[in-house]
N, C-alpha and C positions, 0 to 999 in steps of 0.2 A: 228550767226554773221553779222555785217555791218562797213565798211571800211569807219576812220573817220579821218582828219586831223589836228592839232591845231598848230597854229603859235604864238607863244610865244614872246612879243616884250620885250627887257631889259632897266634898263635904266641905266644899273650900268653894270662894267665887273661884273663877275663871277672868284670864285675861288675854284670850281668844274666843272668837267667835264659832259655832260647829257649824261650818260649813262644809259640805260634801266632801268638796277636794280638801280641804285639809286633814278630814278623820282619813279619804285616803291615804293621803302622806303618812299619817301614822301608822296605817296599815301596811304600809310598804315597809317604813323601819325595821315594823316588829318582823315582818316578815324575813326583811335581811340579818337578823339577830336569830333569831330561832331558828332558819332554816340555809341559810348561806345566800351569798348573791346571786348564784346560779340557780337559785329557786325563784329570786324574786325578780330575773331578769327573762325565764320562762313563764310567769305569771304575767309577765306586764306584755310577754309577745302574743297572748290572745285578745288585748287588749287593741294592740295595733293590725292584729288580723280582722277586727269588727268584732268578735267574738265575749264582749266580757262575760267572766265567768260571776262575777262577783258587783250588781250595783247597791247603791244607795240612796239613803236622803238627806239634804240638812239632818240635822239637830234641832227639834223643839222642843218649846218648853212646857212640860209637862205631858198631855194630849193633845195639847192644842193644835189646828193645822193651818197653814194660810189660804187664804181666801184666795179663790181663782180671781185672776186679773179679766174681767170681761167687762162688756158697758154695758151701759143702762139701757134695761129693756121696757119701752114704754105698752101701757096697759092697752089691751086688743079691746075693738069694736062691740063684743060681744058681753064685754061688762058691766057691770050699772056704774052708776055712778060713787057708791058707797064702796065697792071693789077697785076704782080707779083710784079714791085717796088713801083704801089700803095699800093698794101697788103701789102708789107712790112713797107711803109713807117706808115700808120694807124696802123698798130700791134704796132710797136717799139711807136709810141705818145701815144697810148693808154697804154701801161704798165710804163708811167713816168707818170701817172695823177692819183690819189686818189678819184675823183672828178668827176661825169658827173652831164649832167643836167638831167631833166625829160624825153624827149625827146630821151635823148641817154641810159641814163637810161633802157627803154622801148625798143629800140632796141638790147640794149646788150643784154635784157632776150629773147628776138625770136631769137637771135643765130646771128644777121647782124654784118657784120663788118662796122667801120665808124670811122672818123677821131674827136677822143674829142677836143671840144672847151673850155674846161676851163681849163685857165691860171696860171699859178702860183699870177698873177696880181690881179685875179679876185677872187681867193681864199684869197690874202690877204684883200680884198677889205669887208668881208663878215667875217672873221676869224683871227684873231690876238691872239699873246701870248706876254705879257710882264712880264717879272722877273724884280720883284722889290724888291730894300732892304728893312730889317724893322728890328727892332729896340724890345728886348725884354726889357720889362717895368718889374720893379720892384714894386713889390705889397705892399711891404711896403711902398717907398716913393712917391709912384705916378708918377714917375722918370724914365725917360729911363736909364736903365742896363748901367751901364761904363765899365764893366769887360769885356774883352776878348773874344773874341769870342759870346760877344751877339747880334751882329749883322746878320742876316740870310738872304736868299732870297725867295721870294712867287712867285709863280705863278699866275699871272690872265689872265682869260681868257677872249677876248674882242669879244664877239658876237653880234652884235644888235637883230639878228633877227632869234631864232630858232625853228625848221620842227618837227613834232612827228605823229607821224602814229600810228594811234589806230585801234584795231578790238574788238568791243564791242559786249557784248551779248545782246540781248533786254533788256530792263528792266534798264541796268544798264549808259545809258547814262546820266543819272543825278548824278549816285554818281562819275561819271571823272566832270561833267561839276562843281560837288561844290569842287570836290578835283582843279580844276584851280582854282577858283574864290580864295578857301584860298590860293593856292600858291602865286596868285596877291599880297596877305595880308602880307604872313610871308615872303615869300621868298626864295630861291634857295639855297642850297647847303654850304659847312662850310661857315664862315664868315660872315653870312648874317646881323646878330644883330650888324654888323659895317659897315655894307653899299654893303659888295659883293651882287648879284643875286636879286636884285633889279626887277620886274616884273613891265611894265608899262600896259600890257594887255594879255591874254590870249584866242584865241575864239578854238572853237571847232565845225566843220564843216563837214557834208558828205562829200566821198574824192571818185570821180568815173574813175581818171584821169591815173591808172597802167592797161596797155594794156591787153588784152586777149592774151592769150602764147597757142593756141589750140595743137602745138606740142611740148609742153614742158612736160618735162623728170626727171624733178629734182628742185629741189629748190637755192631761195638767201635768206640769213637771213638779215634782218635790225637791227639787235640787236647783241650783245654780248650772249651766249649762251654757255648752255653744256649738251652735249649731255646725253638721257637717252641709259642705257644699248639697248630698243628696236628701237634705231633711227638707222639712215643708214650712213655706213660709206665711203661709195663710192664719194668722192668729193674730192674741193681743198679749203684752209682754210689758215689760220693763228692763230696763239695763242698768249694774252696777261695773264701776273698774276695780279688780284683786289690785291689791299691790302686795304680791307674796313673795316668800321669803323662805328659802331653806332652812330646815331644820337639822336638828341634833349637830353632829361632828363638822357636818356642812354648813351650817350658822357661824362658826369659828373659824372658817376654813379659806382664804378667799372671798370673792365677794358675794354674797348671800343673797343679793336681791336678784328676784327674779323681773321680766320685763310688765309692763303694766298688761293686763288682759281685759277686754270686755267681756261681760257675762247676761245672760239671761238670769232674772233673778227666778226666785220659788215662787208659784202664781200663774207663771206664762204658759199660754194655751193656746194649742193649733190645731187645724182641722187638717184629720189624716183616717186613712181604716186601718183602727185597729183592733175592731174585734174582728174573731172569735177569740184567735189565739194570742192577743197582746203581750201574754207573761214573755212570751219569747222576743218582741221587738224592743228595740232602742235608738237611741237617737243622740246625738250627741258626737265626741271623737275622742280620743287618747293627744294633746297637744307636746310638739318637744319646740325646741329652740327659747323657749324661755330664757333659759339660766347660760350663765358660760359655761357650765359642765353641759354637755353633749347627753350624758345619759341620764340625764332627768327628764321626768317626763311628768305633766300635769291632768290631769283627771277633769274632764270636761263632759260628764255624759248627764243625759236626764233620766232622773228617778219619775217615770210616766203612771199615769193611770188614767184611763178611759175614760171621757167624758162625755155629754151631749153638748154641742155650744149652740147658740144661738143662730138661726139660718138669714143669711145676708139676703136681700131680694134688692 
């Protein structure tokens, strides 16, 4: 597998967040349109066998990365009073931010302490949330519905530039490139037919800036995922519940809703032996049974990077 980075430049707000499972769903629909349902079934069979040819991260604002979900580590006995004060200040500041720069993220993976530089103003400049009032339309008269309760609120995610990281097996790069081209033409997420999720361009290039971690004793995930029974459980994480919905023509045919799914969030960390051949390791699973349609599968793999986690005494 090789490591790649996509930079997706948008020309409109999105109505859907850039979670890895949602992006993967778009990839599957694209493959079905471009190569047919048989090609899609053969592609998903690799995941069923535990041999995923493509893994991807969530989409992040600009070049920011999620802060690993680690506990606060106290100062050592060898530190001077001034060093202890600085250590507490840095630890407190780190706990108050959800985002890191690439350099800070690499330092966190190496187990180093530092003062994060990403402020609320920085995050606001690359990612925003609008809550917009909408009015239901009466389809008989094609006018705004006037009954009480016709107004509702809708979230719009304003992220001008989204970054996605990929691990791609040799021979599958063209598939991802074709998907990104198709996504640029069709748009992303719900409400794309009325202008949401419109993409100006999407790049795909090899990426080499995640630094080595020779003392890694675990990993951090850059995607939401669901551990399989064989995956490690010793670590630090938070959870989120996914209320998924089918896309494209499945969204308007029968029951489009998936069963709720509990996922571990980005930044979740676990202890495990991942070096030296970490690029060939994976965690998570492909999940079935969430939709009334038996052919529908849900992507729930981790996008791992090696990391040095604090030692437990």
